[in-house]
C-alpha positions in Angstrom: -19.0 61.0 -50.6 -20.4 57.7 -49.4 -23.9 56.4 -49.5 -26.6 56.8 -46.9 -26.3 54.2 -44.1 -28.8 53.1 -41.4 -28.4 55.1 -38.2 -27.6 51.9 -36.3 -24.2 51.8 -38.1 -23.1 55.3 -37.1 -20.1 55.6 -34.9 -21.3 56.3 -31.4 -18.7 58.6 -29.8 -19.1 62.0 -28.2 -18.8 64.8 -30.7 -19.1 62.7 -33.8 -20.8 64.8 -36.5 -22.5 63.6 -39.7 -25.2 64.4 -42.2 -28.4 63.0 -40.8 -31.7 62.2 -42.5 -34.6 63.0 -40.1 -37.9 62.4 -41.7 -40.7 64.7 -40.5 -38.5 67.2 -38.8 -40.6 70.4 -38.3 -38.3 73.3 -39.1 -40.5 76.3 -39.9 -37.6 78.0 -41.7 -37.0 75.0 -44.1 -38.5 75.5 -47.5 -41.0 72.7 -48.1 -39.2 71.3 -51.1 -36.0 70.5 -49.3 -35.2 67.0 -47.9 -35.1 66.4 -44.2 -31.3 66.6 -43.9 -29.4 68.3 -41.1 -25.9 68.3 -39.6 -26.1 66.4 -36.3 -23.8 65.6 -33.5 -23.8 62.6 -31.1 -23.9 63.9 -27.5 -22.7 61.2 -25.1 -24.0 63.0 -22.0 -26.3 60.9 -20.0 -29.8 62.4 -19.2 -31.2 61.3 -15.9 -29.0 58.3 -15.8 -31.1 56.3 -18.3 -29.6 57.2 -21.7 -26.4 56.3 -23.3 -26.4 59.4 -25.5 -28.5 61.0 -28.2 -28.4 62.9 -31.5 -28.8 66.7 -31.5 -28.7 69.4 -34.3 -28.2 73.1 -34.3 -31.6 74.0 -35.8 -33.0 75.7 -32.7 -36.5 76.3 -34.2 -37.5 72.7 -34.8 -40.3 70.9 -33.1 -41.3 73.8 -30.8 -37.8 74.6 -29.5 -36.6 78.1 -29.9 -33.4 80.1 -29.3 -33.4 82.7 -26.6 -30.7 85.3 -26.8 -27.3 83.7 -26.7 -28.7 80.4 -25.4 -29.8 77.9 -28.1 -31.7 74.8 -27.3 -30.3 71.8 -29.1 -33.3 69.5 -29.5 -33.0 65.7 -29.6 -33.6 64.3 -33.0 -34.4 60.8 -34.3 -32.5 60.2 -37.6 -33.0 57.1 -39.6 -29.9 57.4 -41.8 -26.5 59.0 -41.7 -23.6 60.0 -44.1 -20.1 61.2 -43.3 -19.6 65.0 -43.6 -17.8 66.0 -46.8 -14.3 67.6 -46.7 -14.5 71.4 -46.4 -13.4 73.5 -49.3 -9.7 74.3 -49.5 
């Protein structure tokens, strides 16, 4: 696995997934001794015509967002660093 890199160096393409360091993320289910690391995805959809894309993660309970039945809110996150995902087990 490679080293952590500044988020500005991450490939910006729709669907790109990576490990993301998001300091201060408020996930009520995360034990307090764990680092602020999530799997995130770059979403290239434009919101209101004024964004070129944004990072999202699948933790629905962070920062006041909640899941509702089958629908999960994917909140925008503001990572500072990224790292490629490791290869899955064989």
